[in-house]
C-alpha positions as CSV (number, residue, x, y, z in Angstrom):
1,M,-18.7,-13.3,-18.7
2,N,-16.0,-10.7,-18.2
3,P,-14.7,-9.2,-21.4
4,Q,-11.7,-12.2,-22.1
5,H,-14.2,-14.6,-21.8
6,A,-16.1,-13.1,-24.4
7,K,-13.9,-12.1,-26.9
8,R,-12.6,-15.9,-26.5
9,S,-16.2,-17.1,-26.9
10,L,-16.7,-14.7,-29.9
11,R,-13.2,-16.0,-31.2
12,H,-14.6,-20.1,-31.5
13,L,-18.0,-19.0,-32.7
14,S,-17.3,-16.6,-35.0
15,E,-14.8,-19.4,-36.6
16,R,-17.3,-21.8,-37.1
17,K,-19.8,-19.2,-38.4
18,V,-22.4,-19.0,-35.7
19,P,-24.4,-16.1,-34.8
20,V,-23.9,-14.4,-31.7
21,F,-25.4,-11.9,-30.1
22,L,-23.4,-9.9,-27.2
23,W,-25.5,-8.4,-24.4
24,G,-24.7,-5.7,-22.1
25,P,-24.7,-2.6,-20.1
26,P,-23.5,0.8,-22.0
27,G,-20.2,1.7,-22.1
28,I,-18.3,-1.5,-21.3
29,G,-16.4,-2.6,-24.6
30,K,-18.9,-4.3,-26.1
31,S,-18.1,-3.1,-29.9
32,S,-14.8,-3.0,-29.5
33,I,-13.7,-6.2,-28.5
34,V,-15.6,-7.4,-32.0
35,A,-13.4,-5.2,-33.7
36,Q,-10.1,-6.2,-32.0
37,I,-10.7,-9.3,-32.9
38,A,-11.0,-8.7,-36.3
39,K,-7.9,-6.6,-36.3
40,E,-5.9,-9.5,-34.8
41,K,-7.2,-11.8,-37.5
42,N,-6.4,-9.3,-40.0
43,I,-10.2,-9.9,-41.5
44,G,-12.8,-7.4,-42.8
45,F,-15.0,-5.9,-40.7
46,I,-18.1,-4.2,-41.5
47,D,-20.5,-1.8,-38.6
48,L,-23.8,-2.0,-39.8
49,R,-26.4,-0.5,-37.5
50,L,-29.9,-1.1,-38.8
51,S,-31.4,1.4,-36.7
52,L,-30.5,3.4,-39.4
53,L,-31.8,1.2,-42.4
54,D,-35.7,1.0,-43.8
55,P,-37.1,-2.4,-43.9
56,T,-36.2,-2.8,-47.5
57,D,-32.7,-1.3,-47.7
58,L,-31.0,-4.8,-46.8
59,R,-32.7,-6.3,-50.5
60,G,-31.1,-3.9,-52.3
61,I,-32.5,-1.8,-55.2
62,P,-34.3,-3.4,-58.3
63,F,-33.4,-2.3,-61.5
64,F,-34.6,-3.4,-65.3
65,D,-32.2,-5.4,-67.3
66,A,-32.9,-4.5,-70.8
67,V,-31.3,-7.7,-72.1
68,N,-33.3,-10.7,-70.4
69,E,-36.3,-8.1,-69.7
70,K,-36.5,-8.6,-66.4
71,A,-35.9,-6.6,-62.9
72,I,-32.4,-7.7,-61.2
73,W,-32.1,-6.7,-57.5
74,A,-28.8,-4.9,-57.1
75,P,-27.3,-6.0,-53.2
76,A,-26.6,-3.0,-50.9
77,S,-23.2,-1.7,-50.9
78,F,-23.0,-1.7,-47.3
79,L,-22.8,-5.6,-47.2
80,P,-19.8,-7.7,-47.7
81,D,-19.2,-7.8,-51.7
82,G,-16.9,-10.6,-51.8
83,S,-13.2,-8.3,-51.6
84,Q,-12.1,-9.7,-48.8
85,S,-12.7,-13.7,-48.3
86,E,-12.8,-13.2,-44.9
87,G,-14.7,-10.9,-42.1
88,I,-16.7,-9.8,-39.4
89,L,-20.5,-8.5,-40.4
90,F,-21.4,-6.7,-37.0
91,L,-24.7,-5.6,-36.1
92,D,-24.0,-3.2,-33.5
93,E,-27.0,-2.1,-31.7
94,L,-29.3,-4.3,-33.6
95,N,-32.3,-4.2,-30.7
96,T,-32.1,-0.4,-31.2
97,A,-33.6,-1.1,-35.0
98,A,-37.3,-1.0,-35.4
99,P,-39.1,-4.5,-35.0
100,M,-39.6,-4.3,-39.3
101,V,-36.0,-3.7,-39.9
102,Q,-35.3,-6.8,-37.3
103,A,-37.5,-8.9,-39.2
104,S,-35.8,-8.0,-42.5
105,A,-32.4,-9.2,-41.0
106,Y,-33.8,-12.9,-40.1
107,Q,-32.9,-14.3,-43.3
108,L,-29.5,-12.8,-43.7
109,I,-28.8,-14.0,-39.9
110,L,-29.9,-17.8,-40.2
111,D,-29.6,-18.7,-43.9
112,R,-26.4,-16.1,-44.4
113,K,-28.7,-14.8,-47.6
114,I,-31.4,-12.2,-48.3
115,G,-33.1,-12.3,-52.0
116,E,-30.6,-12.9,-54.5
117,Y,-27.6,-11.6,-52.1
118,T,-25.4,-14.2,-50.7
119,L,-23.2,-13.7,-47.4
120,P,-19.6,-14.9,-48.7
121,D,-18.5,-18.0,-47.1
122,G,-15.7,-16.6,-44.8
123,W,-17.9,-13.9,-43.2
124,S,-19.2,-14.3,-39.7
125,I,-22.5,-12.3,-38.1
126,I,-21.8,-11.0,-34.5
127,A,-24.6,-8.6,-33.1
128,A,-24.8,-7.0,-29.9
129,G,-27.4,-4.7,-27.7
130,N,-27.9,-3.3,-24.3
131,R,-30.5,-4.8,-22.2
132,E,-34.1,-3.4,-21.8
133,S,-32.8,-2.9,-18.2
134,D,-30.3,-0.5,-19.2
135,R,-32.8,2.1,-19.9
136,G,-31.7,2.5,-23.8
137,V,-34.1,3.0,-26.5
138,V,-34.3,-0.4,-27.7
139,F,-37.2,-2.9,-28.9
140,R,-38.1,-6.5,-27.5
141,M,-36.2,-8.7,-29.8
142,A,-38.9,-11.3,-31.1
143,A,-38.7,-15.0,-30.3
144,P,-37.8,-16.2,-34.5
145,L,-35.4,-13.9,-34.4
146,S,-33.5,-14.5,-31.1
147,N,-33.6,-17.8,-31.3
148,R,-31.0,-17.7,-34.2
149,F,-28.4,-16.2,-31.9
150,I,-26.3,-17.9,-29.1
151,H,-27.0,-15.5,-26.6
152,L,-23.3,-13.9,-24.5
153,E,-23.8,-11.5,-21.4
154,M,-20.4,-9.6,-20.8
155,E,-19.8,-7.5,-17.7
156,T,-17.2,-5.6,-16.6
157,S,-13.7,-6.9,-15.1
158,V,-11.6,-4.7,-13.3
159,V,-8.7,-6.8,-13.9
160,D,-9.2,-7.0,-17.4
161,W,-9.5,-3.4,-17.7
162,K,-6.4,-2.8,-16.0
163,A,-4.4,-4.8,-18.0
164,W,-6.0,-2.7,-21.2
165,A,-5.3,0.4,-19.5
166,V,-1.7,-0.1,-18.8
167,A,-1.2,-1.2,-22.4
168,K,-3.0,1.5,-23.9
169,G,-1.1,4.0,-21.1
170,V,-4.1,5.4,-19.6
171,D,-2.9,7.8,-17.2
172,S,-1.5,6.3,-14.1
173,S,-4.4,8.3,-11.5
174,I,-7.2,7.1,-13.3
175,I,-5.2,3.1,-13.3
176,G,-4.1,3.9,-9.4
177,F,-8.1,5.1,-8.5
178,I,-9.8,2.2,-9.9
179,S,-7.3,-0.2,-8.4
180,Y,-8.5,1.5,-5.2
181,R,-12.2,1.8,-5.8
182,P,-13.0,-1.1,-8.2
183,D,-16.4,0.2,-7.9
184,A,-15.7,3.3,-9.8
185,L,-15.2,1.4,-13.0
186,F,-18.9,0.9,-13.9
187,A,-21.2,2.9,-12.1
188,F,-24.4,2.9,-13.9
189,D,-27.5,3.1,-11.9
190,T,-30.9,2.5,-13.5
191,Q,-33.1,4.7,-11.3
192,S,-30.8,7.5,-11.6
193,N,-31.6,10.4,-14.2
194,S,-27.9,11.5,-14.6
195,R,-26.6,12.3,-17.7
196,S,-23.4,11.1,-16.6
197,F,-21.7,7.6,-15.5
198,A,-19.0,5.8,-14.8
199,T,-18.4,3.4,-17.2
200,P,-14.9,1.8,-19.0
201,R,-15.9,4.5,-22.0
202,T,-16.5,7.5,-20.0
203,W,-13.1,6.8,-18.1
204,E,-11.5,6.7,-21.5
205,Y,-12.8,10.5,-22.0
206,V,-11.6,11.1,-18.2
207,N,-7.9,10.2,-19.6
208,E,-8.5,12.7,-22.9
209,V,-9.6,15.1,-20.5
210,I,-6.3,14.9,-18.3
211,A,-4.1,14.5,-21.5
212,S,-5.5,17.7,-22.4
213,E,-4.1,19.8,-19.4
214,P,-7.0,22.1,-18.7
215,E,-6.5,24.7,-16.6
216,A,-7.4,24.0,-12.9
217,D,-11.1,25.6,-12.8
218,L,-11.9,23.5,-15.9
219,L,-10.9,20.3,-14.5
220,M,-14.0,19.5,-12.3
221,P,-16.6,20.2,-14.5
222,L,-15.0,18.3,-17.5
223,V,-14.4,15.1,-15.5
224,S,-17.6,15.5,-13.9
225,G,-19.3,15.3,-17.5
226,A,-17.9,12.5,-17.8
227,I,-18.3,10.5,-14.9
228,G,-20.6,12.5,-12.7
229,E,-20.5,14.7,-9.9
230,E,-19.7,12.2,-7.2
231,L,-17.2,10.1,-8.5
232,A,-15.7,12.9,-10.2
233,A,-14.8,14.8,-6.7
234,A,-13.6,11.6,-5.3
235,F,-11.3,10.9,-8.3
236,L,-9.8,14.5,-8.3
237,G,-9.3,14.2,-4.5
238,F,-7.9,10.7,-4.9
239,R,-5.3,12.4,-6.8
240,V,-4.4,14.9,-4.2
241,V,-3.7,12.4,-1.5
242,A,-3.0,9.2,-3.5
243,A,1.0,9.4,-2.2
244,D,-0.4,9.2,1.2
245,L,-2.9,6.3,1.0
246,P,-2.2,2.6,2.1
247,D,-2.9,-0.3,-0.2
248,I,-6.4,-1.5,0.5
249,D,-5.3,-5.3,0.1
250,T,-2.3,-4.9,2.8
251,V,-4.9,-3.9,5.2
252,L,-6.9,-6.6,4.7
253,D,-4.4,-9.1,4.9
254,G,-2.9,-7.3,8.1
255,S,0.6,-6.2,6.9
256,C,-0.3,-2.4,6.7
257,T,0.1,-0.4,10.1
258,V,0.3,2.7,8.7
259,V,-2.8,5.0,9.1
260,P,-2.8,8.6,6.9
261,H,-3.0,11.8,9.0
262,E,-4.7,14.0,6.7
263,P,-8.6,13.9,6.9
264,S,-8.9,13.8,3.1
265,A,-6.9,10.9,2.8
266,L,-8.7,9.4,5.9
267,H,-12.0,9.9,4.1
268,M,-10.6,8.2,0.8
269,L,-9.3,5.3,2.7
270,S,-12.4,4.9,4.8
271,T,-14.5,5.1,1.3
272,A,-12.3,2.7,-0.2
273,L,-12.5,0.3,2.9
274,S,-15.9,-0.1,3.3
275,L,-16.6,-0.8,-0.7
276,R,-13.8,-3.3,-0.5
277,V,-15.9,-5.5,2.2
278,D,-18.8,-7.8,1.2
279,Q,-20.6,-10.8,2.7
280,A,-18.3,-13.0,1.0
281,T,-15.1,-11.0,2.7
282,S,-13.3,-13.8,5.2
283,S,-13.8,-13.3,8.9
284,K,-9.5,-13.2,9.0
285,K,-9.9,-10.2,6.5
286,L,-12.7,-8.6,8.8
287,N,-10.7,-9.3,11.6
288,N,-7.7,-7.5,10.3
289,L,-10.0,-4.6,9.2
290,V,-11.2,-4.0,12.7
291,G,-7.5,-4.2,13.7
292,Y,-6.7,-1.6,11.5
293,T,-9.8,1.0,12.3
294,L,-8.3,0.6,16.3
295,K,-5.3,2.8,14.9
296,M,-7.8,5.3,13.4
297,P,-9.3,8.3,14.4
298,G,-12.7,7.6,16.1
299,E,-15.1,9.1,13.8
300,F,-13.5,7.3,10.5
301,A,-13.3,4.0,12.3
302,V,-16.9,4.4,13.3
303,M,-18.0,5.3,9.8
304,I,-16.7,2.0,8.6
305,V,-18.4,0.1,10.9
306,Q,-21.8,1.7,10.5
307,D,-21.4,1.5,6.7
308,L,-20.8,-2.3,7.4
309,R,-23.6,-2.8,9.6
310,S,-25.9,-1.0,7.3
311,R,-25.1,-3.7,4.8
312,D,-25.7,-6.4,7.2
313,I,-22.1,-7.3,7.6
314,E,-21.7,-8.7,10.9
315,L,-18.3,-7.7,12.7
316,D,-19.3,-9.5,16.3
317,H,-17.6,-12.5,15.9
318,V,-14.4,-11.2,14.8
319,D,-11.3,-11.3,17.5
320,N,-10.6,-7.8,17.2
321,W,-14.3,-6.7,18.0
322,T,-14.4,-6.8,21.8
323,L,-11.6,-4.5,21.8
324,W,-13.2,-2.0,19.5
325,M,-16.6,-1.9,21.6
326,K,-14.3,-0.6,24.4
327,N,-13.0,2.3,22.4
328,F,-15.7,3.2,20.1
329,N,-18.8,1.9,21.3
330,Q,-19.7,5.4,23.1
331,L,-19.1,6.9,19.5
332,L,-21.9,4.7,17.8
333,R,-25.2,6.2,17.5
């Protein structure tokens, strides 16, 4: 589900005190959404990382009560103490905790108590973590613990992110680039060994880099350190040619007739057009795209078509295809 759906779902379930586990890849804003809910409701918020605890830490520490001559458990200070009547106990990165630590949380999550400690009535429990496929350091969640949650999986949404970015005053060139290249918002390849990759979180870092106004020779290494070299080059290239680029949607709906002249702008436009089209793209939009490429220099028209065909997107059925083949067939390899 997209971030807004996830947020609405968490609000409903937390009000009913139903434990929820929010799954998703790194850097997409899972933690931020939970914190936003607490802030908007003006309630308490405790971010507890079980991976930093030993199995016995949740229970607290025993001390001797000399009056009653027995041991009494002092609850851990990091658990809600009732000073705030409502709140969210957020178990972030729960599945990075060792299995024995996860097991120590069974009773707290299901019964809302552990040992002599009881979670205040107005507090809810939300957990979050990355999936095993995300190459993070995670432990498979045991079935008894998994069964104590409702599980939700969150994905990125360009629409939601753009609304957030505008409200937060994110640099307009970043918003423009993500609008032009929606695939660039989240570009995490689980098969890649690259240390840097694009996520909503790392685009925030890029925004901070731009705001710091670094010298020109520092811009590329700083941006690539956040989102990787390939996307950094594309983004910085976009900043140079943005004024010459048409809106992709106007190309696909057939209302755009202007074609850039600069090779750098044509490269950027060709990549963006190819990435915007997929198997679900309508025949009308495909026809408009093929018609638009007829106005482009041959090498760029062919680059777009070859990319589409490599992804099994058929163009033979569109009206402009016969004319396209007549003009550019000799350039096809």
